[in-house]
Phi, psi and omega in degrees: 000129185286144178285138179257160177297137182296140176269176175081204185302332181291348176294343178291335183281151179290134183236175176297325178296323178296319180295316182295319178293325178299320180286330176294315176298317181299313182295328176294324182282324185280097181216225184295332185300315182294333181283326185260350178300312178300326180295318180288313183299328185301332180294328182265341182095179189282328185292319173297324177299316178297320180296314179296328182296334180291337187248338190294327180294306177297326176301312183294311182296310186294321182291315179291325178296318181294321179297318180297319180297321179299318182289321181293342185270000178289149181285339178280124184298327182254011184283133177264208185292324181296313179292325180296311185288328178291322180289320185279326189247351185094166184297316182295307181292327179295321176296318179295317180293319176299322178295318179294320178301315179296316180299325177299313181285320178299320180295330175296319177301320179297317178301314182294326179296319177290315183299314183293326178292317180289326177292323177288327173297319178295322177297314180298320182283313190272328186257306182275342180053047176239167181290141179294146174286155174308134187299320183297325181284311183303310184296321180294316181296315182295310183294318177296320181296315180293326181290323177301321178300318176297320182291340177290344177115167184298317185300310184293321182297313182292328177295315177298317181296316180297329178289338182263324191292316186291314175296330179296311178300317182295316184289323177301315183292320179296317182296320180295323178293319180295336179285339187303316181295346182257006178300140179240128184282352182302330183297331180286340182276347180266106182254113179290157175287173185301315182296315180293326178297309179298320179298317181293320180293315182293325178281332181276327183302315179303320179292321180293321178296318180295320180294335183256012188270123172233024182301326183302335183256356184296321180299314178298320180298314181295316179298320181295321183281331178293332179289330185265336185236101185285335182283117184300318180295316180292323179296318179295317181295316181294310181295326178295319178297316182294315178297320178295317180295318179293320180299319180293317178300316180296316182300311181293315185290306183297313183291324176298315179297313182295315178300317181297316180293314182295328181276332183273327182260144178295140181302330178298322180295314182292321179291326175297321178298320178299318179291327181274356177065040178235167185270173177297330179295322178295325176295315179295321180295335182271358182280126182275149174091000179258121183278130178069331186294318175305318181293318179300316180297319179293318178296317179304310183299314181291314182296322181296318180288314185294315181298324179277332181300317186302309181296320181288326176292321178298318179291320178294318176300312181296320181295315180293320176303315182294320180295317179299313181298314179300319181295315182291333182260015186297334178254331179237103186300321185259022180297133183279125184235155177272087187294328180293321177295319181297319182292321177297319178296319178298315178297316180298317179299315181297312183298313184294316181292319178296322181293319181295318180297316178295322182296319183269004172051054179300140181295118190294312184299322179291322176300314180297312185290319186265343188234303187288308183298317177301318177296320178298319180295325177300316182281320192268326187252318187270309183301313177301322181292321174298316181298317182297325182267001181237326185268124181305321183297339182253005186299331183290349180266009181287119177216160177299336182293341177298331177296318177301314182296316183296318180295317179294330174295318176298320178297319180294320181295316186253359188301316183297314183294318176299316181299326180292329186246006181285000000 
């Protein structure tokens, strides 16, 4: 018989389960965002990045903790975010919020479809020095292959992910350390004017929010801990500690890596990567004369996208299945549906749409800034704050700091568009 985590007061103590969940939250966040963040930040320079660094840790912690609290206050013991928003906001608003939640995750899948195709093309050119495969064929094979892994089930998917996440984290940290001898202090001497500074901050915050986002797994995380910790106060403290620890890990890790890349590589190289729709890793992989580092950079880029893609596709698939089912049953709750047919339709929709986006090489940074990050901010920054000030069960969490979270959410939603026309 397997030993279970102790119940009662001892749940306050940090356990192996807490550590594993911390890495799960961390692995969800470390994906394409960290690869494209240096490319975006390079346009604004180092000072806007330093300014944004002052706010991103509290933004990440407070928003994810608030989302977790919204989920934990549902009356259904096994209810996730879909059930929570429906209970708190009603069926109509709940459906709309669930749709936004789906769009946030689905748009990330689109980003990864483009990213994985471009990273493999970079791998063929820079590492293998062979001719690129036709884009239509390469993108279709990669997308279909990653989708098949998800279709094999959660167990197989998590095993593949675990094989990628730990070496990914180690190599990212090593690469950041290797960049230190190449840091150039000239970046600190370039001070942008007020207009350029504001433009850089408004354009950079959506990418930074995306890079620090682990919202897709918060629902599963909250449900798992609610099953083991019956006391609401202890449950809130425990989940808050884990979210806080993970937010701090992300802050140190992501910012150290981004600062290292931005200071080690010339801004011209990173800006060229933005125009070519490739990540900072592809830039490093293309540098000649560096032994092993280009290969390491290619592995990091591919592993980061693949490991994060699995969870997002699984979440997007589940979300679309739920939306279709809710829509078909809106008048008849017990209406009999062919769930297998709905699931097949969902999978086909994902594969075809991801393939088309990858085929036309849609600009990744613009998709994140204009589409993905705003949807994430609506679910992660705005919705929980509205719920806290509207739902009686969440009234005890009303604090002045909620205004900060809401305002930063508004900046994330509209920052890119303001920056484009500022």
